[in-house]
ZATIVO-542058 format. One line per field, with one value per residue (C-alpha): chain; residue in three letters; x, z, y. Coordinates in pm, whole numbers, padded with zeros to 5 digits, always signed. Layout:
BEGIN
chaine	A	...
residu	ALA	...
u	X	...
w	Z	...
v	Y	...
END
This chain:
BEGIN
chaine	A	A	A	A	A	A	A	A	A	A	A	A	A	A	A	A	A	A	A	A	A	A	A	A	A	A	A	A	A	A	A	A	A	A	A	A	A	A	A	A	A	A	A	A	A	A	A	A	A	A	A	A	A	A	A	A	A	A	A	A	A	A	A	A	A	A	A	A	A	A	A	A	A	A	A	A	A	A	A	A	A	A	A	A	A	A	A	A	A	A	A	A	A	A	A	A	A	A	A	A	A	A	A	A	A	A	A	A	A	A	A	A	A	A	A	A	A	A	A	A	A	A	A	A	A	A	A	A	A	A	A	A	A	A	A	A	A	A	A	A	A	A	A	A	A	A	A	A	A	A	A	A	A	A	A	A	A	A	A	A	A	A	A	A	A	A	A	A	A	A	A	A	A	A	A	A	A	A	A	A	A	A	A	A	A	A	A	A	A	A	A	A	A	A	A	A	A	A	A	A	A	A	A	A	A	A	A	A	A	A	A	A	A	A	A	A	A	A	A	A	A	A	A	A	A	A	A	A	A	A	A	A	A	A	A	A	A	A	A	A	A	A	A	A	A	A	A	A	A	A	A	A	A	A	A	A	A	A	A	A	A	A	A	A	A	A	A	A	A	A	A	A	A	A	A	A	A	A	A	A	A	A	A	A	A	A	A	A	A	A	A	A	A	A	A	A	A	A	A	A	A	A	A	A	A	A	A	A	A	A	A	A	A	A	A	A	A	A	A	A	A	A	A	A	A	A	A	A	A	A	A	A	A	A	A	A	A	A	A	A	A	A	A	A	A	A	A	A	A	A	A	A	A	A	A	A	A	A	A	A	A	A	A	A	A	A	A	A	A	A	A	A	A	A	A	A	A	A	A	A	A	A	A	A	A	A	A	A	A	A	A	A	A	A	A	A	A	A	A	A	A	A	A	A	A	A	A	A	A	A	A	A	A	A	A	A	A	A	A	A	A	A	A	A	A	A	A	A	A	A	A
residu	MET	LYS	HIS	ILE	PHE	LYS	LYS	ILE	ILE	VAL	TYR	ILE	LEU	GLN	ILE	GLU	SER	ARG	LEU	VAL	ILE	TYR	LYS	TYR	LYS	PRO	LYS	ILE	ILE	ALA	ILE	THR	GLY	SER	VAL	GLY	LYS	THR	SER	THR	LYS	ASP	ALA	ILE	TYR	ALA	VAL	LEU	SER	GLY	LEU	SER	TYR	VAL	ARG	LYS	SER	GLU	LYS	SER	TYR	ASN	SER	GLU	ILE	GLY	LEU	PRO	LEU	THR	ILE	LEU	GLY	ILE	PRO	ASN	GLY	TRP	ASN	ASN	PRO	LEU	ILE	TRP	PHE	PHE	ASN	ILE	PHE	LYS	GLY	LEU	ARG	LEU	ILE	ILE	MET	PRO	HIS	LYS	TYR	PRO	LYS	TRP	LEU	VAL	LEU	GLU	VAL	GLY	VAL	GLY	HIS	PRO	ASN	ASP	MET	ARG	ARG	THR	ALA	SER	TRP	LEU	GLN	THR	ASP	VAL	VAL	ILE	ILE	THR	ALA	ILE	GLY	GLU	THR	PRO	ALA	HIS	ILE	GLU	PHE	PHE	ASN	SER	ARG	LYS	HIS	LEU	ILE	GLU	GLU	LYS	SER	GLY	LEU	ILE	LYS	THR	LEU	LYS	LYS	ASP	GLY	LEU	LEU	ILE	LEU	ASN	ILE	ASP	ASP	GLU	ASP	VAL	LEU	LYS	MET	GLY	SER	GLY	SER	LYS	HIS	ARG	MET	MET	THR	TYR	GLY	TRP	LYS	ASP	GLY	ALA	ASP	ILE	LEU	GLY	SER	SER	ASP	SER	ILE	PHE	TYR	ASP	ASP	ILE	GLY	VAL	PRO	LYS	GLY	ILE	ILE	PHE	ARG	VAL	ASP	GLU	GLU	GLY	ASN	SER	LEU	PRO	VAL	VAL	ILE	GLU	GLY	VAL	PHE	GLY	LYS	ASN	HIS	VAL	TYR	ALA	SER	LEU	ALA	SER	LEU	ALA	LEU	ALA	LEU	GLY	LEU	LYS	LEU	ASN	ILE	ILE	ASN	ALA	ILE	ASN	ALA	LEU	LYS	ASN	TYR	ASP	VAL	PRO	PRO	GLY	ARG	MET	ARG	LEU	LEU	GLN	GLY	LYS	ASN	ASP	SER	LEU	ILE	ILE	ASP	ASP	THR	TYR	ASN	SER	SER	PRO	ILE	ALA	SER	LEU	SER	ALA	LEU	LYS	THR	LEU	ALA	GLU	VAL	LYS	ASN	GLN	ILE	ARG	LYS	ILE	ALA	VAL	LEU	GLY	ASP	MET	LEU	GLU	LEU	GLY	LYS	HIS	THR	GLU	GLU	ALA	HIS	LYS	ASP	ILE	GLY	ARG	ILE	VAL	LYS	GLU	ASN	CYS	ASP	VAL	LEU	ILE	VAL	VAL	GLY	SER	ARG	ALA	LYS	ALA	ILE	LYS	GLU	GLY	ALA	ILE	SER	LEU	GLY	MET	ASN	GLU	ALA	ASN	ILE	PHE	GLU	PHE	LEU	ASN	SER	SER	GLU	ALA	GLY	GLU	PHE	MET	LYS	THR	PHE	ILE	GLN	LYS	GLY	ASP	LEU	THR	LEU	VAL	LYS	GLY	SER	GLN	GLY	MET	ARG	MET	GLU	ARG	VAL	VAL	ASP	ALA	ILE	LEU	LEU	ASP	GLN	GLU	ASN	LYS	ASN	LYS	LEU	LEU	VAL	ARG	GLN	GLU	ASP	GLU	TRP	LEU	ASN	LYS	LYS
u	+01196	+01497	+01728	+01540	+01535	+01912	+01974	+01768	+01953	+02294	+02202	+02086	+02387	+02632	+02478	+02500	+02861	+02958	+02801	+02974	+03313	+03250	+03155	+03429	+03705	+03880	+04198	+04108	+04334	+04196	+04340	+04285	+04445	+04359	+04527	+04629	+04381	+04243	+04581	+04717	+04417	+04466	+04841	+04779	+04514	+04764	+05022	+04784	+04551	+04813	+04844	+04493	+04125	+04104	+03821	+03875	+03646	+03495	+03491	+03473	+03301	+03467	+03175	+02954	+02740	+03027	+03217	+02921	+02870	+03226	+03209	+02882	+02983	+02668	+02606	+02487	+02108	+02105	+01737	+01586	+01418	+01389	+01764	+01818	+01568	+01764	+02091	+01966	+01847	+02191	+02352	+02126	+02210	+02579	+02528	+02299	+02445	+02811	+02988	+03338	+03442	+03760	+04055	+04149	+03939	+04111	+03895	+03916	+03794	+03712	+03590	+03402	+03249	+03334	+03265	+03260	+03546	+03361	+03046	+03228	+03495	+03419	+03266	+03570	+03861	+04150	+04467	+04648	+04598	+04769	+04773	+04883	+04920	+04737	+04883	+04891	+04531	+04363	+04059	+03727	+03853	+03546	+03340	+03621	+03719	+04085	+04340	+04434	+04073	+04073	+04402	+04263	+03957	+04164	+04401	+04100	+04134	+04437	+04206	+04052	+04382	+04402	+04676	+04898	+04804	+05040	+05049	+05196	+05273	+05404	+05733	+05738	+05426	+05517	+05156	+05106	+05429	+05324	+05014	+05239	+05397	+05300	+05151	+05234	+05154	+05417	+05497	+05640	+05719	+05757	+05862	+06168	+06325	+06617	+06504	+06200	+06160	+06068	+06274	+06197	+06445	+06534	+06182	+06150	+05930	+06036	+05983	+05961	+06206	+06041	+06018	+05656	+05613	+05504	+05501	+05715	+06025	+06190	+06404	+06318	+06564	+06470	+06686	+07003	+06854	+06803	+06541	+06384	+06006	+05832	+05466	+05325	+05047	+05043	+05230	+05266	+05416	+05086	+05139	+05495	+05372	+05096	+05354	+05581	+05289	+05205	+05569	+05577	+05278	+05458	+05762	+05547	+05370	+05702	+05595	+05840	+05936	+06037	+05696	+05531	+05729	+05641	+05272	+05288	+05413	+05067	+04841	+04485	+04484	+04124	+04008	+04076	+04395	+04694	+04631	+04795	+04542	+04564	+04396	+04261	+04489	+04782	+04790	+04825	+04609	+04695	+04353	+04342	+03971	+03862	+03897	+04120	+04292	+04576	+04845	+04724	+04702	+05056	+05184	+04996	+05132	+05488	+05441	+05310	+05627	+05853	+05724	+05959	+05912	+05569	+05509	+05256	+05162	+04804	+04658	+04277	+04199	+03853	+03733	+03871	+03570	+03518	+03804	+03584	+03765	+04084	+03917	+04038	+04395	+04438	+04330	+04557	+04850	+04795	+04783	+05115	+05294	+05115	+05343	+05648	+05462	+05252	+05222	+04843	+04604	+04232	+04027	+03679	+03432	+03377	+03643	+03905	+03904	+04144	+04384	+04383	+04448	+04739	+04893	+04863	+05012	+05335	+05355	+05174	+05059	+04683	+04656	+04747	+04469	+04113	+03816	+03494	+03195	+03166	+03338	+03104	+03199	+03567	+03534	+03378	+03663	+03927	+03790	+03923	+04210	+04430	+04707	+04949	+05207	+05002	+05000	+04687	+04645	+04279	+04200	+03924	+03700	+03439	+03150	+03308	+03272	+03603	+03587	+03365	+03672	+03864	+03566	+03567	+03928	+03964	+04069	+03926	+03557	+03451	+03607	+03538	+03311	+03619	+03870	+03683	+03559	+03188	+03042	+02763	+02404	+02357	+02637	+02560	+02201	+02314	+02343
w	+01834	+01692	+01846	+01678	+01347	+01367	+01441	+01137	+00912	+01039	+00981	+00623	+00534	+00676	+00468	+00159	+00245	+00271	-00066	-00225	-00089	-00210	-00557	-00617	-00393	-00301	-00093	+00255	+00484	+00838	+01085	+01459	+01763	+02014	+01824	+01464	+01279	+01048	+00966	+00887	+00667	+00469	+00428	+00300	+00063	-00075	-00136	-00302	-00496	-00758	-00836	-00817	-00750	-00373	-00136	+00222	+00520	+00505	+00812	+01119	+00954	+01178	+01361	+01298	+01070	+00940	+00778	+00561	+00455	+00321	+00162	-00014	-00095	+00054	+00288	+00647	+00656	+01015	+01124	+00775	+00684	+00319	+00283	+00443	+00198	-00096	+00064	+00084	-00277	-00388	-00207	-00389	-00725	-00647	-00583	-00877	-01150	-01257	-01132	-01127	-00772	-00577	-00584	-00231	+00072	+00354	+00665	+01013	+01286	+01617	+01949	+02222	+02419	+02500	+02209	+01955	+01764	+01746	+01615	+01383	+01223	+01282	+00935	+00764	+00614	+00584	+00377	+00594	+00958	+01094	+01465	+01543	+01914	+02243	+02488	+02867	+02904	+02574	+02430	+02475	+02786	+02989	+02926	+02969	+03296	+03243	+02992	+02938	+02849	+02585	+02439	+02413	+02234	+01974	+01920	+01806	+01465	+01399	+01395	+01073	+00882	+00605	+00633	+00390	+00539	+00644	+01002	+01051	+01406	+01574	+01730	+01972	+02157	+02361	+02394	+02019	+01952	+02193	+01983	+01718	+01951	+01844	+01518	+01213	+00975	+00787	+01001	+00940	+01202	+01193	+01440	+01596	+01774	+01625	+01456	+01288	+00923	+00852	+01087	+01133	+01253	+01259	+01247	+01252	+01138	+00821	+00745	+00442	+00366	+00606	+00893	+00861	+00953	+00652	+00756	+00875	+00744	+00863	+00741	+00678	+00681	+00508	+00380	+00389	+00230	+00407	+00244	+00328	+00365	+00345	+00430	+00383	+00573	+00883	+01212	+01466	+01526	+01440	+01073	+01091	+01236	+00976	+00702	+00851	+00863	+00498	+00399	+00595	+00386	+00068	+00172	+00265	-00072	-00254	-00397	-00511	-00191	-00369	-00535	-00199	-00036	-00317	-00275	+00087	+00018	-00021	+00095	+00171	+00545	+00667	+00875	+01245	+01252	+01327	+01019	+00992	+00911	+00872	+01157	+01186	+01292	+01106	+01340	+01283	+01404	+01464	+01419	+01605	+01685	+01544	+01877	+02180	+02415	+02666	+02431	+02142	+02363	+02489	+02133	+02017	+02303	+02231	+01868	+01979	+02181	+01890	+01649	+01626	+01547	+01707	+01965	+02187	+02200	+02308	+02396	+02385	+02538	+02578	+02777	+02692	+02704	+02752	+03002	+03288	+03623	+03464	+03375	+03650	+03672	+03292	+03268	+03555	+03385	+03073	+03286	+03444	+03111	+02980	+03139	+02942	+02611	+02589	+02719	+02756	+02854	+02779	+02915	+02792	+02975	+03324	+03301	+03163	+03498	+03607	+03330	+03491	+03834	+03699	+03533	+03848	+04061	+03860	+03880	+03575	+03633	+03690	+03508	+03188	+03228	+03109	+03166	+02967	+02992	+02619	+02286	+02170	+02469	+02414	+02046	+02127	+02368	+02112	+01854	+02055	+02229	+01941	+01822	+01534	+01556	+01785	+01731	+01869	+01923	+01949	+02071	+02248	+02221	+01946	+02181	+02283	+01928	+01949	+01577	+01683	+01837	+01512	+01319	+01535	+01445	+01100	+00829	+00527	+00616	+00256	+00260	+00619	+00508	+00355	+00618	+00938	+01075	+01138	+00891	+00767	+00837	+01085	+01300	+01245	+01357	+01688	+01980
v	+06066	+06252	+05991	+05705	+05894	+05946	+05578	+05475	+05724	+05610	+05245	+05307	+05523	+05271	+04992	+05212	+05298	+04932	+04860	+05160	+05051	+04694	+04820	+05079	+04934	+05262	+05262	+05386	+05591	+05633	+05884	+05906	+06068	+06339	+06620	+06687	+06465	+06732	+06890	+06544	+06467	+06787	+06734	+06381	+06508	+06761	+06489	+06241	+06471	+06551	+06181	+06044	+06117	+06165	+06251	+06362	+06406	+06753	+06978	+06751	+06454	+06195	+06031	+05729	+05947	+06160	+05873	+05764	+06127	+06130	+05787	+05870	+06229	+06380	+06679	+06675	+06695	+06822	+06821	+06832	+06499	+06606	+06644	+06303	+06151	+06292	+06177	+05819	+05842	+05968	+05677	+05430	+05588	+05553	+05183	+05107	+05329	+05361	+05674	+05812	+05738	+05837	+05600	+05712	+05805	+05999	+05968	+06118	+05886	+06053	+05916	+06100	+05814	+05450	+05212	+05497	+05335	+05005	+05171	+05410	+05200	+04833	+04804	+04960	+04772	+05014	+05017	+05272	+05373	+05684	+05769	+06123	+06206	+06155	+06408	+06407	+06532	+06440	+06613	+06425	+06242	+06349	+06035	+05781	+05614	+05698	+05814	+05448	+05371	+05645	+05521	+05167	+05303	+05487	+05193	+04991	+05153	+04932	+04629	+04763	+04731	+04475	+04214	+04401	+04740	+05018	+05149	+05500	+05616	+05931	+05820	+06115	+05999	+05692	+05577	+05598	+05411	+05134	+05077	+04924	+04669	+04321	+04439	+04229	+04513	+04708	+05011	+05361	+05624	+06000	+06267	+06430	+06134	+05947	+05630	+05782	+05683	+06046	+06263	+06632	+06892	+07263	+07405	+07782	+08071	+08251	+08619	+08846	+09127	+09370	+09123	+09008	+08638	+08431	+08065	+07774	+07601	+07280	+06991	+06629	+06340	+06015	+05732	+05942	+06253	+06588	+06809	+07148	+07183	+07523	+07585	+07934	+08109	+07888	+07847	+07573	+07234	+07067	+07153	+07023	+06694	+06675	+06720	+06455	+06210	+06277	+06223	+05897	+05791	+05896	+05692	+05394	+05406	+05458	+05795	+06062	+06243	+06565	+06589	+06526	+06808	+07046	+06961	+07074	+07427	+07578	+07298	+07400	+07451	+07483	+07781	+07798	+07591	+07815	+08028	+08368	+08643	+09021	+09206	+09557	+09844	+09685	+09386	+09011	+08722	+08357	+08198	+07865	+07869	+07533	+07354	+07329	+07086	+07121	+06990	+07207	+07517	+07464	+07430	+07742	+07954	+07843	+07944	+08284	+08334	+08238	+08503	+08801	+09171	+09216	+09492	+09311	+08945	+08885	+08543	+08519	+08180	+08028	+07729	+07386	+07154	+06779	+06738	+06612	+06585	+06724	+07055	+07288	+07163	+07154	+07519	+07619	+07443	+07651	+07965	+07877	+07891	+08201	+08460	+08344	+08340	+08657	+09013	+09026	+08746	+08753	+08463	+08373	+08150	+08012	+07741	+07980	+08162	+07890	+08001	+08346	+08191	+07991	+08296	+08509	+08231	+08256	+08632	+08767	+09124	+09118	+09452	+09266	+09009	+09064	+08834	+08787	+08559	+08481	+08534	+08810	+09027	+08954	+09046	+09383	+09457	+09360	+09604	+09898	+09719	+09602	+09834	+09851	+09573	+09347	+08971	+08803	+08429	+08324	+07972	+07780	+07478	+07458	+07531	+07864	+08003	+08188	+08267	+08558	+08722	+08682	+08818	+09133	+09221	+09061	+09307	+09122	+09121	+09054	+08708	+08610	+08324	+08161	+08267	+08180	+07851	+07780	+08029	+07800	+07904	+07620	+07766	+08135	+08082	+07937	+08174
END
C-alpha cells in the first residue's frame, strides 16, 4: 500500500514540476557522479547566489521524488499523508498563482538502481550538466551488473541537455571524460591534468599563527591567469574539485572569475563533509560522516595524513554500504592504506572488519586497532579515549550513523543540530 501511495505522489509531483518549469522557465543545472555531487552543488550555489535567485537541492534530495521537492520548494512528507496533501496543494498554487520563482535550479541527480536516471531525469531539460567522478569502485554499485553499467546509467543525464547546453566534465576521471566524446554540446573541463579549462594546482592545508589547521588553499589557472583560492573550515580534495567545477561553470557562463573565487572563501559547506570541528579535550575532528565510498575514504585518509602538528591521528571508519560483490575487497583495500595515514584505527560494523584485516596484513600493530559493532558503542569509547592534540577522522556510510561518534566527542553541544548531519526528528527517532 505504501509503495502504491508513493508512486501516486511521485507521479503528481512530477506533473506539477513540469508545469512549474514550463511556467517560470528557470535555468537548470544538473549534477551527477559517484562522489562529490553535494559539495559541487553547494560550491555552485555559492558562486551563483550573489548574482541571482538560486535554489539548490536540500540535503540529499536527488531521487525521483527528491527533484520535484526541490523544484516545487516543498519538504519531504515522509509517511505523513497530511503533509503530502499540503505539498500537492502548494504545488498547485505555484502553478495557478504568480510567485517569485528562482532563476536557477541546482539539482543533484543520483542513481541507485538500473533505470533510475531514466525515471528521475527523463522529464528534465537542462541547461548545464556537470559530471564529477566515478571512481574504481563507485558507491551504489551493488544493484548494477558491472561498473560499466553504472557509468552508462549516469551518462544518461547528458541526454537531458538542451542543444545550446553546457557540459562540464572532470578531466581527471577517464570514464567521465569519455562521456563527452561525440557530444555536440559546448564542453568545459576541470581538474589537475594539463589541458583542463580550469586547472588546479598546489593544494595544501593552511594554519593559523599557533599551528592550528584552518582550511585549504590552492591555485587555479584559467586563460593565462593564475589565481589563489582559499576555503576556510574544511579539508579534502573533494572541496577542491567542487570549487574547480564551480569555476568551470563561471568560465562557461562568462562570469567574473575573481568574484566567483571570492564567493568560495566561506561557502556554506553542509554538515558531515570533511568539516573541521572542535572536539572535547582540546582535540580536533574531521567530520566526514555524511556517506562513504572507497574513493572518498581514500581521499579522507590522505587528508588526515597531511595535517601537521597533531599528536595522534585517529581514523574511525564505519562500513561502506551498497558495494555488493566488491564489499570485502574494497574494505580490505582501505585497510591496506590505513597504516601510512593514521596512528590509531577504530572500525565500526561487520563489513569494516575487513578494514582491520587489511591494516594488519600490512603490519599495523593490532594493539592500535579497536573494533565496535555500531557507532553508539564507538562513541562511548571515544569519550574517554581522545586526548589533547588528537585529530580524529570519522567516516562511514549513511546507514552506519557515524555522526553519533562525532556527537560523543563534539565540544559545541549547544549547536550540534547545526553542526552535525542527520539531526532531524525523522533520523533521531531511528535506532
